[in-house]
C-alpha positions in Angstrom: 128.7 91.8 103.3 131.2 91.4 100.5 129.4 89.9 97.5 131.2 87.9 94.8 132.4 89.5 91.6 129.6 90.4 89.2 127.0 91.0 92.0 126.0 94.6 92.3 125.1 96.2 95.6 124.5 99.8 96.8 125.8 101.3 100.0 122.3 102.7 100.7 121.2 99.1 101.3 123.9 97.5 103.5 123.8 93.7 103.5 124.9 91.7 106.6 126.8 88.4 106.5 124.0 86.6 108.4 120.3 87.0 109.0 117.6 85.9 111.3 115.6 83.1 109.8 112.9 80.7 111.0 113.9 77.1 110.3 111.7 74.0 110.3 113.0 71.0 112.2 110.5 68.2 112.8 107.0 68.9 111.7 105.6 71.7 113.8 109.0 72.6 115.2 110.0 76.2 114.2 113.2 77.8 115.6 114.5 81.3 115.1 118.1 80.9 114.0 121.1 82.6 112.2 121.6 81.7 108.6 124.0 83.1 106.0 122.5 85.7 103.7 122.1 84.0 100.3 124.0 85.2 97.3 122.2 85.9 93.9 123.5 84.1 90.9 122.8 84.8 87.2 119.2 85.9 86.6 118.7 86.3 90.3 118.3 89.2 92.8 118.5 89.4 96.5 115.3 90.6 98.1 115.2 92.2 101.6 112.0 90.8 102.9 109.7 93.4 104.3 106.4 91.5 104.8 105.1 87.9 104.5 101.5 86.7 104.5 100.7 83.3 105.9 99.0 80.9 103.6 97.1 77.7 104.4 99.8 75.8 102.4 102.4 77.2 104.8 100.5 75.5 107.6 100.5 72.2 105.7 104.2 72.4 105.1 105.0 73.4 108.7 102.9 70.7 110.3 103.3 67.9 107.7 106.5 68.6 105.9 107.4 70.2 102.5 105.4 68.9 99.5 108.5 67.5 97.8 108.9 65.0 100.7 105.2 64.1 100.5 105.2 63.8 96.7 108.4 62.0 96.2 110.9 64.8 95.5 113.8 66.2 97.6 114.4 64.7 101.1 113.2 66.5 104.2 115.5 69.4 105.0 115.7 70.2 108.7 117.3 73.6 108.0 114.5 74.6 105.7 112.8 78.1 105.9 109.2 78.1 104.9 107.0 81.0 103.8 106.2 81.9 100.2 103.8 84.9 100.0 106.4 87.6 100.6 107.3 91.0 99.3 110.3 93.3 99.8 113.0 95.5 98.3 115.7 94.5 95.8 119.1 95.1 97.5 121.5 93.2 95.2 121.6 92.2 91.5 123.1 89.0 90.2 125.5 88.9 87.3 124.0 90.4 84.1 120.7 91.5 85.8 119.4 94.8 84.5 115.7 94.2 84.5 115.3 95.5 88.0 117.1 98.2 90.1 118.3 98.2 93.6 115.7 99.9 95.9 112.8 98.7 93.8 109.8 97.3 95.7 108.7 93.9 94.5 106.4 91.0 95.4 107.2 87.5 94.4 105.8 84.4 92.8 106.6 81.0 94.2 107.8 79.1 91.2 110.6 79.6 88.8 110.3 76.7 86.3 113.2 75.1 84.6 112.6 77.3 81.5 113.4 74.3 79.2 110.4 72.0 79.3 107.3 72.3 77.1 105.1 73.8 79.9 107.6 76.4 81.0 108.0 77.5 77.4 104.2 77.9 77.3 104.3 80.1 80.4 102.9 77.3 82.6 105.9 77.2 84.9 103.9 76.1 87.9 103.3 72.9 85.9 107.0 72.5 85.0 107.6 69.0 83.6 110.7 68.8 85.8 108.5 68.7 88.9 109.2 65.5 90.6 112.7 64.5 89.3 114.1 68.1 89.5 111.7 70.0 91.7 113.6 72.6 93.6 116.9 71.8 91.8 118.4 75.2 91.4 121.0 73.9 89.1 118.2 72.8 86.8 116.8 76.3 87.1 113.8 75.3 89.2 112.9 77.1 92.4 109.9 76.8 94.6 110.6 79.2 97.4 109.0 78.2 100.6 108.4 74.7 99.3 111.7 73.1 98.5 114.0 76.1 98.3 114.2 78.4 101.3 111.3 80.8 101.6 110.4 84.1 103.2 110.2 83.7 107.0 113.5 85.4 107.3 115.2 88.7 106.4 116.7 88.1 102.9 115.9 85.7 100.1 117.1 85.1 96.5 114.6 85.2 93.7 114.8 84.5 90.0 113.9 87.7 88.0 111.1 85.8 86.4 109.3 85.6 89.7 109.3 89.3 90.5 106.4 91.7 90.1 106.9 95.5 90.5 104.9 96.9 93.4 103.5 100.5 93.0 104.4 102.8 95.9 100.7 103.4 96.4 100.5 99.9 97.8 101.2 99.1 101.5 103.5 96.2 102.2 100.6 94.2 103.5 98.6 94.7 100.3 101.6 93.7 98.2 101.7 90.3 99.9 98.2 89.7 98.4 99.2 90.2 94.7 100.0 86.6 94.1 96.7 85.5 95.8 94.8 87.7 93.4 97.0 86.5 90.5 96.2 82.9 91.3 92.5 83.6 90.9 93.2 85.6 87.7 95.2 82.7 86.3 92.3 80.3 86.8 89.7 82.6 85.4 91.4 84.2 82.4 94.6 82.4 81.3 93.1 78.9 81.6 89.4 79.7 81.7 89.1 82.4 79.1 86.6 84.5 81.1 85.2 87.5 79.1 83.1 90.4 80.3 79.4 89.6 80.8 79.8 85.9 81.7 78.4 84.5 84.9 80.6 83.2 87.7 80.1 81.4 91.0 82.9 81.3 93.6 82.6 78.5 96.2 84.4 79.1 99.5 85.2 82.5 100.9 88.8 82.0 101.9 91.6 84.3 100.6 91.6 82.9 97.0 87.8 82.7 96.9 87.3 86.3 98.1 89.9 87.7 95.7 88.4 85.4 93.1 85.2 87.4 93.5 87.1 90.6 93.3 89.0 89.6 90.1 85.9 88.2 88.4 83.9 91.4 89.0 86.8 93.6 88.0 86.9 91.6 84.7 83.3 92.4 84.1 81.6 89.1 85.1 77.8 89.3 85.6 76.5 88.1 88.0 79.1 87.0 90.5 77.8 84.7 93.2 79.7 83.7 96.3 78.7 80.6 98.3 80.0 79.7 101.8 79.1 78.9 105.4 80.0 82.0 107.3 77.9 85.1 107.0 80.7 87.5 107.9 82.9 86.1 105.1 79.9 86.3 102.7 79.4 90.0 103.7 83.1 90.6 102.9 82.5 89.0 99.5 79.8 91.6 98.9 82.3 94.4 99.6 84.6 92.8 97.1 82.0 92.7 94.3 79.7 89.7 94.8 76.3 90.5 93.4 74.7 87.7 95.4 75.8 85.5 98.3 74.5 82.1 99.4 74.9 80.5 102.8 74.9 76.8 102.0 73.8 76.0 105.5 70.5 77.7 104.8 69.6 76.7 101.3 70.7 74.3 98.6 73.5 76.0 96.7 72.7 74.6 93.3 69.1 75.6 93.4 70.0 79.0 94.8 72.6 79.7 92.0 70.1 78.8 89.3 67.4 80.9 90.9 69.8 83.9 91.1 70.9 83.5 87.5 67.5 83.4 85.8 66.8 79.7 86.3 69.9 78.5 84.4 73.5 77.5 85.3 76.4 79.8 85.2 79.4 79.9 82.8 82.1 79.4 85.4 82.6 78.0 88.9 85.8 78.8 90.7 85.9 76.1 93.4 87.8 77.2 96.5 86.1 75.3 99.3 87.6 71.8 99.1 84.3 70.5 100.6 83.5 66.8 100.1 80.8 67.3 97.4 82.1 70.6 96.1 83.1 69.3 92.6 79.7 67.7 92.0 77.9 70.7 93.2 80.0 72.9 91.0 79.3 70.7 88.0 75.6 71.0 88.7 75.9 74.8 88.9 77.4 75.4 85.5 75.4 75.4 82.3 76.1 73.0 79.4 79.6 73.7 78.0 80.5 75.5 81.2 83.8 75.5 83.0 84.8 74.4 86.5 88.2 75.6 87.9 89.5 73.7 90.9 91.6 75.8 93.1 91.4 73.9 96.4 92.9 70.6 97.6 90.3 68.2 99.0 91.5 66.1 101.9 90.2 62.9 100.4 89.7 61.8 96.8 86.1 62.9 95.9 83.5 60.9 94.1 82.7 62.7 90.8 79.7 62.1 88.5 81.7 61.8 85.3 78.6 60.9 83.3 77.1 64.3 84.0 80.3 66.0 82.8 80.3 64.0 79.6 76.6 64.4 78.9 76.8 68.2 79.4 80.2 68.9 77.8 81.5 70.4 81.0 85.2 71.4 81.3 87.0 70.7 84.6 90.5 72.0 85.1 92.8 72.6 88.0 95.3 75.4 88.8 98.5 75.0 90.7 99.2 78.4 92.1 100.0 81.3 89.8 101.0 81.1 86.1 101.4 82.9 82.8 102.4 86.1 84.6 98.8 86.6 85.7 100.2 88.2 88.9 101.4 91.2 86.8 97.8 91.8 85.7 96.6 91.4 89.2 99.1 94.0 90.4 97.8 96.4 87.7 94.2 95.9 88.9 95.2 96.5 92.5 97.2 99.6 91.6 94.2 101.0 89.7 92.1 100.3 92.8 89.7 98.1 90.8 89.2 96.2 94.1 90.4 96.6 97.7 92.4 93.4 98.5 93.3 94.9 102.0 89.8 93.9 103.1 91.1 90.3 103.6 94.2 91.4 105.6 93.1 91.1 109.2 96.2 90.9 111.5 99.8 91.9 111.5 102.7 90.6 113.7 106.4 91.2 113.8 108.6 88.4 112.3 109.8 87.5 115.8 106.2 86.6 116.7 105.7 84.2 113.8 104.5 81.4 116.1 101.7 83.5 117.4 100.9 84.7 113.9 100.7 81.1 112.8 98.3 80.3 115.7 96.0 83.1 114.6 96.0 81.8 111.0 95.7 78.2 111.9 92.9 78.5 114.6 91.3 81.5 112.9 91.6 83.6 116.1 89.4 86.7 115.9 88.2 85.4 112.5 91.7 85.8 111.0 91.8 85.6 107.2 95.2 86.9 106.0 97.8 87.2 108.7 101.0 89.1 107.8 104.3 89.2 109.6 106.7 92.1 109.0 110.4 92.6 109.6 111.4 95.5 111.8 113.3 97.3 109.0 110.0 97.6 107.1 108.4 99.6 109.9 111.5 101.7 110.2 111.3 102.6 106.5 107.7 103.5 106.8 108.3 105.8 109.8 111.2 107.5 108.0 109.0 108.0 104.9 106.4 109.8 107.0 
């Protein structure tokens, strides 16, 4: 493919004119189609996508439409490619880009904020003030790949350099897709929560973010780390990732159990990842006075919250929207150092052509699927060649 002037490529990484890409028509209607390979602009690179993990938010987008449509942003785009938890190889550099090199393995964050508003300048680009009126407007500088701008269920995608995280060669492609999941947990616990070693943490809900939340909390020195949930096999996985104690909420009252396990008092932090109906109130009962509750899940209905309890006990409640403040870079460093084994939550792999079956596994939790990954064929060819 002939790129415009100023875009650098390398003959070792030939780029076609078109690519295979899954596009979303009506909700639930995915079709494998041909699309032009996108061209990187200033401060952007072209990433050859090697692997993509399926997230619960992908399922919401695929079956209910992109969030921008739901939340009053851009109109529904029937040529839209979803998928946001992807990694790959840099194959072209936009004008002026020298922060990355062609051939470098990277994983990606979802959001590139406008870079101009107050929150973006603070590093809180997932809370960009231009969300709503300019969400996904690439001319404004905002990208949300897999949400309003095209995502990763394809062969190539453009990313702003601010969304890239270097991936160490010791990491498999599948593990690299999990860096942002771990980074999301780290963002909630450290950048916004201020967690320090020795403080106590409860994680509610052993989904992907919850399980890696356990791993991140333990790697940061939290003591104890308690995981609550409803499925024993997920709770056992939490133990492997660092949980000191696990509580099956079907068998005992989680608030009483947490206090019993923490010497009769509440904990310093709760990372709420379950979205259960009474999860917020239970989390607020679990923390001690002056404790913090981080909300990382999206309840289906507006919950009833005991605000008086929050006020009387000086409890801090805050939400996180995805990753932020470059926490993913620190998560990648932890994973590179093998501080925890994120691959434990990767359960199934499919080829990109089999995306619909992969989505079925993720949606219906077939064979207790947790993180399902789809890979492009060129990634497997590269692995075989390396061996």
